[in-house]
N, C-alpha and C positions, 0 to 999 in steps of 0.2 A: 571224457576220452583222453587217454594219455598220448601225447605226440612224441615224435622222436626227440624233439628238443627238450621236453620236460622230463622224459624218463631218466636220463643220467642224473638230473638234479634231485629227483625223487629217491633214486638209489643212494645218492650221497647223503641226503637227509636221513634216510633209514640207517645208513652206516654210522652217521654221527650220533643218532639217537641210541643206537645199540652201544656204542662206546661210552656214551654218557651214562647209560643205565648200568653198564658193567663197573664203571668208576664209582658210581653211587653205591653199588652193592659192596664193592671192595672197601670203600671208605667206612661204610657202616660196620662191616665185619671187622675191620682193623680196630675201630674204637671199642667194639664190644668184646672182642677177643683180648684186647689189652686190659680191659677193666675186669672181665669175668673169667678169662681163660677159655681154653678149648671146650672143656667139659661143662663149664658154666654158661655156655652160650648155645642157643638153638638156632636152627635155620629160620624158624618163625620169628625169633628176636631180630635177626638180621633183616628179614623181609619187612618187618614193621618199621625198623629204623631207616631202611633204604626206600620205603614207599613202593615196594614191588610185591608181587605174588610169590609165595614160597616155591611154587612150581617153576618159576622163571630162574630162580637160583639153582635148582636142581638141573635145569636144562643147560645152563651155562657152565656150571662147575661140578655137578655130581653131588657127592655126599658132603657132610660137614668137614671131614678131614681134608678132602680135596679143596674145599673152599678155603680152609686155613692155609693150605700149602700155596694156593694161588695168591692169597693175601700176603703171605710172608715173602714169596718170591718176587712180587711186584717191585719192592724197593731194594731187594737184595742185590739185583744186578746194578742198580744205580750206586748203592753203597760200595760195592766191590770196585766199580770203576773209579769212584772218587778216591777211595783209600789207596788203590793201586797207583793211581796217578800221583798221589801225595808222596808215596814211597819212592817212586821213580824220579819225581822232581827233586826230592831231597838228595837222592843218590847222585844225580847229575850236577847239582848246583852247590853242594856243601863246600864252603870255602875252607881249605886246609884239610879236607877229608871228612868222612863221616865220624860222628861221635855216638856213644850209647844214648845220650840224652836226645840227640837229634833224631835217631831212628825211632825211639819210643814215642817222641812227640809227633813225628810224622804219622805214625800208626794210630795212636789214640786221638790226636788232634783232629784228624780228618773225620773221625767218628763224631766227636763233640761238635764240630762245625755243622754237621748235618742236623744235629738236634737244635741248633740255633736258627735254622731256616724258618721263615714265617709260617710255613704250612704246618699245622698242628700234627698232621699225620706222622711226621718223623718222630715226634715224642712217643706216639702210640707204637710206632714200629720198634723203637728202642725197647719198650716194655716187652714186645713180642720176642725180640732176640733174647732178652733175659729169661723169659719163660722157657723158650726152646732149649737154651743152654743148660737149663736145670730140670729137664724132663728126661729121666732115664729110659722111659718106654720107647721113644722115637727121636728124642732131641739130638742125640749124637749123629744119627743118620742124616737129619736135616742140616745140621751145622756142617757136616762133612761135604754134603752135596753142594752147598752154596759157597763155603768160605775156605776150603782147604788150599786152593792155589794161592790166595792172598796170604794166608797164614804161613805157608811154606816160603813165600818170598820174604816176609818179615823175618822169619827164623834164619833164612840164608844171609840176610843182611847183618843180623846179630853175629852169626857164625864168622862172617868176614872180619869182624872186630875182635873176635876171641877164638881164633882157629884151634887152639889147644883145649878149649873147654869141651868136656864130654858132651856128646849129643843129648844124653838123657837130661843133663842140666838145662840145656836149651829148651827142651820140651816141657820140663817142669816149670821153667821160668814163664813160658807162654801160658801154661795151665793156670798159674797163679795170677798172672796179669789179666787173663781172660775173665777169671772169677771176679776180680775187682772191677773190671770194666763193665761186666754185665750187671753186677750189683748196682753200679751207678746208673746204668740205663733203666733199671727197674724203678728207681725213684720211689722207694717204699715209704720214705718219711721217717724211718727209724732213727737216723742220726739227728733229725730235728728234735725228736723227743728226748733222745739220750743226752744231747748237749744242752737241753733246755732252751732251744731256739738259737743257740750260738752258731750252729751250722745248719745248712739246708741241703736236702738231697737233690734239689733242683738247681743248686749253684754250680753249674758246669765249669765256670771259670775257676772257682776255688778248687774243684777236683783236679782239673788239669794242672794247675800250679803245683799241686802236691804229688800227683801220681807220677809225674816224670822224675822228680828227684828221688822219691821213695823207691821206684823200681830200678832206676839207673844205679842207685846205691846198692840195691840188692844184687844186681847183675855183677857189679864190681866185687861184691862179697863172694859170689860164686867163682869169679875169675881168680880171686886171691885164696881160694880154697877154704874159706870160712865155713865151718860146720859146727853145730852144737855138739857138746860132748855126749 
């Protein structure tokens, strides 16, 4: 018989069990989607990896695309907060004023810092971001829904450093930076093979050391009106 004193504890345990089950499903989905993509993963695959019945996944999330969206959105909010805070902190504390290098490093550096967290899920999430950013079917809509305010803030900070630069140059600059960033997140291993092992696609520190000067130099090239003939 359930007493008044035990009922709240039982409800709490059920709530905790539900949250643990949802987390287990999302973790399994994240790893499988990162490895096999949306179309290469089935609900049954996720259910098996998560140790649950497929019907439970449908109950909590709906169809496979809805499960993918929930998996993607889980870390998007955290990533946005961390990166926005990094931009705002740099803007407040930059000694002598902001620089192009500082703005770019604040933006990409916060992303790379997430990948270095001990939880492996962030590496899987990085792969998902790379997949979504290169999916014409629905990727643009997903990226826009989650990341546009953050990107707009980043572009506004760049604009403050180059007020006469045409807006289209700012957007093309972000387009190119985003491509390089998401290729890094994908960690395909291609540079490993191409360089004969000299470089590794998982060497985030090496990428960060080079990405900032490469893109800050490119930004200055745009400011100076450099264009190919």
